C-alpha positions as CSV (number, residue, x, y, z in Angstrom):
1,M,35.6,-62.6,-0.6
2,T,38.2,-65.4,0.4
3,K,38.7,-66.0,4.4
4,Q,42.1,-64.5,3.8
5,Q,40.7,-61.1,2.8
6,A,38.7,-61.4,6.0
7,I,41.7,-62.4,7.9
8,K,43.7,-59.0,6.3
9,L,40.6,-56.7,7.4
10,L,40.5,-58.0,10.7
11,K,44.5,-57.5,11.2
12,E,44.5,-54.1,9.8
13,K,41.6,-53.4,12.5
14,Y,43.7,-55.3,15.7
15,L,47.0,-54.9,14.9
16,S,47.3,-51.0,13.4
17,N,47.5,-49.6,17.1
18,M,49.9,-51.9,18.3
19,K,53.1,-50.2,19.5
20,E,56.6,-52.1,19.6
21,D,57.7,-50.5,22.5
22,S,55.1,-49.1,24.4
23,E,55.0,-48.2,27.7
24,L,52.6,-49.8,30.2
25,F,49.5,-48.3,31.0
26,V,46.1,-49.9,33.2
27,G,42.9,-49.1,31.6
28,V,40.2,-50.0,34.3
29,E,36.4,-50.0,33.4
30,L,34.4,-50.9,36.5
31,E,30.4,-51.7,36.3
32,F,28.3,-51.5,39.5
33,P,24.1,-52.2,40.3
34,I,22.3,-49.2,41.2
35,V,20.3,-50.5,44.6
36,E,17.5,-49.7,46.3
37,T,18.3,-50.4,49.8
38,N,14.6,-51.0,51.2
39,G,14.6,-53.9,48.8
40,N,12.3,-52.3,46.3
41,K,13.3,-52.2,42.6
42,T,15.8,-49.4,41.4
43,N,14.0,-46.0,40.8
44,I,15.3,-45.0,37.6
45,E,14.0,-41.7,38.0
46,V,16.7,-41.4,41.0
47,T,19.3,-42.7,38.8
48,K,18.9,-40.6,36.4
49,N,18.4,-37.8,38.6
50,L,22.0,-38.8,39.6
51,F,23.4,-37.8,36.4
52,R,22.0,-34.4,36.1
53,T,23.0,-33.7,39.3
54,L,26.8,-34.7,38.5
55,A,26.1,-32.4,35.1
56,N,25.5,-29.6,37.5
57,L,28.9,-29.7,38.6
58,S,31.9,-27.8,37.2
59,D,34.2,-31.1,37.1
60,F,31.7,-32.5,34.8
61,E,30.6,-32.5,31.3
62,V,28.0,-34.1,29.5
63,E,29.2,-36.1,26.3
64,K,26.1,-38.0,25.7
65,K,22.3,-37.6,26.2
66,D,19.5,-40.1,25.7
67,D,16.4,-39.7,23.4
68,D,14.5,-37.8,26.1
69,Q,17.8,-35.3,26.6
70,N,18.9,-37.0,29.9
71,P,22.4,-37.2,30.4
72,I,24.1,-40.2,30.0
73,Q,28.0,-40.4,29.7
74,L,29.5,-37.7,31.7
75,V,33.3,-36.9,31.1
76,H,35.3,-35.6,34.1
77,C,37.0,-32.3,32.7
78,S,40.7,-32.8,34.5
79,S,40.9,-36.8,34.5
80,K,39.0,-37.4,31.3
81,D,37.5,-40.2,32.9
82,R,33.8,-41.3,32.0
83,I,30.8,-42.0,34.1
84,L,28.0,-43.8,32.0
85,F,25.0,-45.5,32.3
86,E,25.9,-49.5,31.3
87,L,22.8,-50.8,28.6
88,S,20.1,-49.9,31.4
89,Y,19.5,-47.0,34.0
90,N,19.9,-49.5,36.9
91,T,23.8,-50.3,35.9
92,I,26.9,-47.4,36.4
93,E,29.9,-48.0,34.7
94,F,33.4,-46.0,35.3
95,A,35.2,-45.8,32.6
96,F,39.1,-44.4,33.6
97,E,41.5,-42.7,31.7
98,R,44.3,-45.0,31.2
99,A,46.7,-44.6,34.3
100,H,50.4,-45.5,35.2
101,S,49.2,-47.4,38.3
102,I,46.0,-48.8,40.1
103,D,46.4,-46.3,43.0
104,E,45.3,-43.2,40.6
105,V,42.7,-45.0,39.6
106,A,41.6,-46.0,43.1
107,K,42.0,-42.8,44.3
108,R,40.1,-41.0,41.8
109,F,37.0,-44.0,42.1
110,E,36.9,-43.1,45.9
111,A,37.0,-39.4,45.3
112,Y,33.8,-40.2,42.8
113,L,32.1,-42.7,45.2
114,K,32.6,-39.9,47.9
115,I,30.2,-37.3,45.9
116,I,28.1,-40.1,44.5
117,Q,27.0,-42.4,47.2
118,P,25.4,-39.7,49.3
119,I,23.5,-38.3,46.3
120,L,22.2,-41.8,45.9
121,Q,21.5,-42.3,49.4
122,E,19.2,-39.2,49.9
123,N,16.8,-41.4,48.1
124,N,17.6,-44.8,49.7
125,H,19.7,-45.7,46.7
126,E,23.9,-46.9,46.4
127,I,25.9,-48.3,44.4
128,Q,26.8,-52.1,45.2
129,G,29.4,-54.4,44.8
130,H,27.5,-57.2,42.8
131,G,27.7,-59.4,39.5
132,I,24.4,-59.5,39.3
133,H,21.8,-56.7,40.2
134,P,19.9,-58.2,43.4
135,L,16.9,-56.9,42.3
136,W,17.3,-57.7,38.9
137,K,13.6,-59.7,38.8
138,E,11.8,-56.1,40.3
139,N,13.7,-53.6,37.9
140,D,12.8,-51.8,34.7
141,N,15.6,-54.0,32.7
142,S,14.8,-52.1,29.4
143,P,17.8,-50.4,27.6
144,V,18.9,-46.8,28.1
145,K,16.8,-44.6,25.1
146,I,20.1,-44.7,22.6
147,E,20.2,-46.9,19.1
148,R,23.2,-48.8,20.1
149,Y,21.3,-50.3,23.7
150,K,18.2,-50.3,22.1
151,M,19.6,-52.5,18.7
152,L,21.7,-54.6,21.2
153,M,18.6,-55.3,23.9
154,A,16.3,-56.3,20.4
155,F,19.3,-58.5,18.9
156,L,19.5,-60.7,22.1
157,A,15.8,-61.2,22.4
158,M,15.6,-62.2,18.6
159,N,13.8,-65.1,17.5
160,G,14.0,-67.5,14.6
161,T,18.2,-68.4,14.7
162,G,17.6,-71.6,15.5
163,M,19.7,-71.4,18.4
164,K,18.1,-72.5,22.2
165,T,19.4,-69.6,23.9
166,H,18.7,-68.9,28.0
167,P,15.1,-67.5,28.8
168,Y,16.6,-64.2,29.9
169,P,17.3,-61.4,26.6
170,S,17.8,-58.5,28.7
171,Y,20.6,-60.0,30.8
172,G,23.1,-57.2,29.8
173,A,20.9,-55.1,32.0
174,F,21.7,-56.7,35.4
175,I,25.3,-58.1,35.2
176,C,28.3,-56.4,35.9
177,G,31.9,-56.7,35.5
178,N,34.9,-55.4,36.7
179,Q,37.9,-55.0,33.5
180,V,40.9,-53.9,32.9
181,Q,42.9,-53.4,29.4
182,L,46.7,-53.5,29.3
183,D,48.9,-52.5,26.8
184,V,50.2,-55.4,24.4
185,R,52.7,-55.5,21.6
186,R,53.1,-58.0,18.6
187,D,55.6,-59.9,20.0
188,N,53.8,-60.8,23.1
189,Y,50.3,-60.4,22.7
190,I,49.3,-64.2,21.6
191,R,51.6,-65.5,24.5
192,I,49.7,-63.1,27.1
193,I,46.4,-64.5,25.6
194,N,47.8,-67.9,26.1
195,A,48.9,-67.8,29.4
196,F,45.8,-66.1,30.8
197,N,43.5,-68.6,29.5
198,K,45.3,-71.4,31.7
199,I,44.1,-69.4,34.8
200,E,40.7,-69.1,34.3
201,A,39.9,-71.5,36.7
202,A,41.8,-70.0,39.4
203,K,40.3,-66.6,38.4
204,A,36.7,-68.8,38.5
205,Y,37.8,-69.9,42.7
206,L,39.2,-66.2,43.7
207,F,36.4,-63.9,42.1
208,S,33.2,-65.5,41.6
209,N,30.7,-63.2,42.7
210,S,27.5,-63.8,40.5
211,E,25.5,-66.7,41.8
212,F,21.5,-66.8,40.1
213,S,19.3,-67.9,42.5
214,S,16.1,-68.2,39.7
215,E,18.0,-71.1,38.1
216,A,19.8,-74.3,39.3
217,W,22.9,-73.5,37.8
218,D,25.5,-75.1,39.7
219,T,27.8,-71.8,39.2
220,K,28.9,-68.9,41.2
221,I,29.6,-66.9,38.1
222,A,26.2,-67.0,36.1
223,R,27.5,-63.9,33.8
224,D,29.6,-66.6,32.2
225,I,26.3,-68.7,31.2
226,F,24.3,-65.8,30.4
227,W,27.1,-64.8,27.8
228,E,27.6,-68.5,26.4
229,E,23.8,-69.2,25.9
230,S,22.9,-66.3,24.5
231,L,22.8,-65.0,20.8
232,H,26.6,-63.7,21.9
233,G,27.5,-67.2,21.9
234,Y,25.7,-68.1,18.9
235,Y,29.4,-69.5,17.6
236,R,31.4,-70.7,20.2
237,E,34.3,-68.8,19.4
238,N,32.9,-65.8,20.1
239,V,32.6,-65.8,23.9
240,G,34.5,-66.7,26.9
241,I,38.0,-69.0,26.8
242,F,39.6,-70.0,23.7
243,P,39.8,-74.1,24.0
244,K,43.5,-74.1,23.3
245,D,46.9,-72.6,23.0
246,Y,47.4,-70.4,19.7
247,Q,50.9,-71.4,18.1
248,S,51.0,-68.4,16.1
249,E,49.5,-65.5,14.6
250,E,48.1,-66.9,11.6
251,E,45.8,-69.4,14.1
252,F,44.9,-66.7,16.2
253,F,43.2,-64.4,13.4
254,N,42.4,-68.0,11.4
255,N,39.9,-68.2,14.6
256,L,38.7,-64.8,14.8
257,A,37.5,-65.1,11.5
258,R,35.4,-67.5,13.0
259,T,33.5,-65.1,15.3
260,A,30.6,-63.4,14.5
261,I,28.9,-60.0,13.0
262,F,25.6,-59.2,14.0
263,T,25.2,-55.4,13.7
264,V,25.9,-52.6,10.8
265,T,25.2,-49.0,10.5
266,R,23.6,-47.3,7.5
267,E,23.0,-43.7,7.4
268,G,23.2,-43.4,11.4
269,K,21.0,-46.2,11.8
270,S,21.9,-49.2,13.7
271,Y,20.5,-52.6,12.2
272,Y,20.9,-56.1,14.0
273,F,20.8,-59.4,12.0
274,K,21.2,-63.3,12.7
275,P,24.9,-63.6,13.6
276,I,27.3,-64.6,10.4
277,R,30.8,-65.7,10.7
278,V,33.3,-63.0,9.6
279,E,35.1,-65.2,7.2
280,D,31.4,-65.3,5.6
281,Y,30.2,-62.0,5.7
282,L,31.2,-60.4,2.6
283,D,30.2,-63.3,0.4
284,Q,26.5,-62.5,1.4
285,K,24.9,-61.1,-1.7
286,E,22.2,-59.6,0.7
287,I,21.4,-60.0,4.3
288,I,17.6,-59.2,6.1
289,A,18.4,-57.1,9.1
290,Y,16.4,-55.1,11.5
291,T,15.7,-51.9,13.1
292,T,15.4,-51.5,16.5
293,D,11.7,-51.3,16.3
294,G,11.6,-54.5,14.0
295,N,11.5,-52.8,10.6
296,E,12.8,-55.0,8.0
297,K,15.5,-53.8,5.5
298,N,17.4,-56.1,3.2
299,I,21.4,-54.7,3.3
300,N,24.4,-55.2,1.4
301,P,27.6,-55.8,3.0
302,V,30.6,-53.4,2.9
303,K,34.0,-53.9,4.1
304,E,33.6,-51.2,6.3
305,D,30.9,-52.9,8.2
306,L,34.4,-55.1,9.6
307,K,35.3,-51.9,11.7
308,Q,32.2,-52.8,14.1
309,H,33.2,-56.3,14.5
310,R,33.5,-57.1,18.1
311,T,34.2,-60.0,20.3
312,Y,33.5,-60.8,23.7
313,Q,36.2,-63.4,25.0
314,F,37.8,-63.2,28.2
315,Q,41.0,-62.5,27.0
316,D,39.7,-60.0,24.2
317,L,42.2,-58.2,21.9
318,T,41.1,-54.8,21.4
319,A,41.3,-52.0,18.0
320,R,43.5,-50.3,21.0
321,G,46.4,-52.0,20.9
322,T,45.7,-53.8,24.7
323,V,44.3,-57.0,25.8
324,E,41.3,-56.6,27.8
325,F,40.6,-59.2,30.5
326,R,36.8,-59.5,30.8
327,S,36.2,-62.9,32.7
328,V,36.0,-61.2,36.2
329,C,32.6,-60.5,38.0
330,T,31.9,-57.0,39.6
331,Q,33.4,-57.4,43.2
332,P,32.7,-56.3,46.5
333,L,33.5,-52.6,46.8
334,E,36.1,-53.0,49.2
335,T,38.2,-55.4,46.8
336,T,37.0,-53.7,43.6
337,F,40.9,-53.6,42.8
338,A,41.9,-57.1,44.1
339,P,41.8,-58.9,40.3
340,I,43.1,-55.8,38.6
341,A,46.1,-56.6,40.9
342,F,46.0,-60.4,40.2
343,E,45.9,-59.5,36.5
344,L,48.5,-56.7,36.0
345,G,51.1,-58.5,38.4
346,L,50.8,-61.8,36.4
347,F,51.0,-59.7,33.4
348,V,54.3,-58.2,33.9
349,Q,56.0,-61.5,35.1
350,L,55.0,-63.4,31.8
351,E,57.9,-65.3,31.6
352,K,57.7,-66.4,35.1
353,L,53.8,-67.1,34.6
354,E,54.7,-69.2,31.4
355,N,57.4,-71.0,33.1
356,Y,55.4,-71.8,36.3
357,L,52.3,-73.0,34.1
358,E,54.4,-75.6,31.7
359,H,55.3,-77.0,35.1
360,C,52.7,-77.0,37.6
361,S,50.8,-80.0,38.8
362,F,47.1,-78.5,38.5
363,L,47.3,-78.3,34.6
364,K,49.7,-81.5,34.5
365,N,46.7,-83.2,36.6
366,E,43.7,-81.9,34.9
367,K,42.6,-82.6,31.3
368,Q,43.8,-79.2,29.8
369,D,40.2,-78.5,28.8
370,Y,40.2,-74.7,30.4
371,R,36.7,-74.2,29.3
372,N,35.7,-76.9,31.6
373,L,38.4,-76.1,34.0
374,R,36.4,-72.6,34.7
375,K,33.1,-74.9,34.9
376,K,34.4,-77.3,37.2
377,Y,35.9,-74.6,39.7
378,S,33.0,-72.3,39.6
379,K,31.0,-74.8,41.0
380,K,28.9,-74.0,44.5
381,I,30.4,-76.8,46.2
382,L,33.8,-78.4,45.5
383,S,34.7,-81.8,46.9
384,K,37.8,-81.4,49.6
385,E,40.6,-82.7,46.4
386,E,38.8,-80.3,44.2
387,K,39.2,-77.5,46.7
388,E,42.8,-78.4,47.7
389,K,43.8,-78.5,43.9
390,I,42.6,-75.2,43.1
391,K,44.1,-73.3,46.5
392,T,47.2,-74.2,46.3
393,F,47.1,-73.1,42.4
394,S,45.7,-69.9,43.1
395,K,48.3,-69.2,46.0
396,E,51.1,-70.1,43.4
397,L,49.6,-67.5,41.1
398,L,48.9,-65.0,43.8
399,E,53.1,-65.2,44.9
400,I,53.6,-64.8,41.2
401,S,51.1,-61.6,40.7
402,K,52.6,-60.2,44.2
403,S,56.2,-60.3,43.2
404,G,55.1,-58.6,39.6
405,L,53.2,-55.6,41.7
406,L,56.4,-55.4,44.1
407,E,59.0,-55.1,41.2
408,R,56.8,-52.3,39.7
409,G,57.2,-50.3,42.9
410,Y,54.1,-48.6,43.5
411,E,52.7,-50.1,46.3
412,E,50.0,-52.1,44.4
413,E,50.5,-55.5,46.2
414,K,48.2,-53.6,48.8
415,Y,45.2,-54.2,46.8
416,L,45.8,-57.7,46.5
417,I,43.2,-58.4,48.9
418,I,41.8,-62.1,48.5
419,E,38.5,-63.4,50.7
420,K,38.4,-66.6,49.2
421,E,39.7,-69.8,51.5
422,L,43.6,-70.1,50.6
423,D,44.5,-72.3,54.0
């Protein structure tokens, strides 16, 4: 199979659900650690019991169970929001049905917390706002007992790939993110990806919340290292920031064809293997793959396997006709919706954002290596000059974002609460 055939299949996957004149919806996903409040490890019997308790309420239905028949994903009957375990039983995710405004989502989130926190607090647990579970080292970080999560954990712990990874293959069980998906069109998705790629340094400064005390990593966003130096980062194109602006759709999909595929399903069973670039995948005659319990199987690649392709980039084009912004750590509970407001406001002011970025002194004075800029401005201590530069850049972006939120007319600017030093 040629690279062009691979690109054609990727285009079918990622462009087919794009609407030319789509109404803008906001799709929010929030992950949080469930923390034992006396400093002990999270008791996963308490967290499983939370889901059983919620499942018995008339508002919720069980959508998925684990191998032991514990409910692990619930759907709210009227809103269609999902509440689920994210990879481990220590992390809860709220995957909200798309909404017209942040306010709709925030009100529903508040209502869920009012139910959930008292249930957890009966057993000295609660949901907290951290990008890394504060008691990750003490916790049972084994995966939720379903095929996909067991496969993912086994893949990340895979040996013999030739890559020097960090020693935390179970990191997915204890890192937490704050994500939003926004509808894009064929004529603007590349512009949006390019513009948001350029502002990652400001997002690093404003929303960092995942320091990792077990390593001497000079960053307030250890989540980046966990992604980049794991097998998800086997190919650099697969994770994080795009290295440059895209000039065309062809250039974008050429890059996407260089990302990885590492898992397939055969007869309802998940298999994983050493990452292979999409552009090379269908040329493989046979691939040595593994089941979640380590059994080896030779598989033959087929086109349908590319339907399982996904990347972990900070500006991630999805098969739903959206771009998902994935670079933000879970925030303190009281500022949960600040990054979402920031991103949404900039999104609706795309032209103003592009014009600003073209002329702003921050990008003119810095070497425009967006990856290194994010690393530089997520350091634990910034020099006086660095701090002044990033504060100015962040403030100017916040002004553009606020103008976008005001223009929308939903009073979403009230969520733009920034706790980082700006003056």
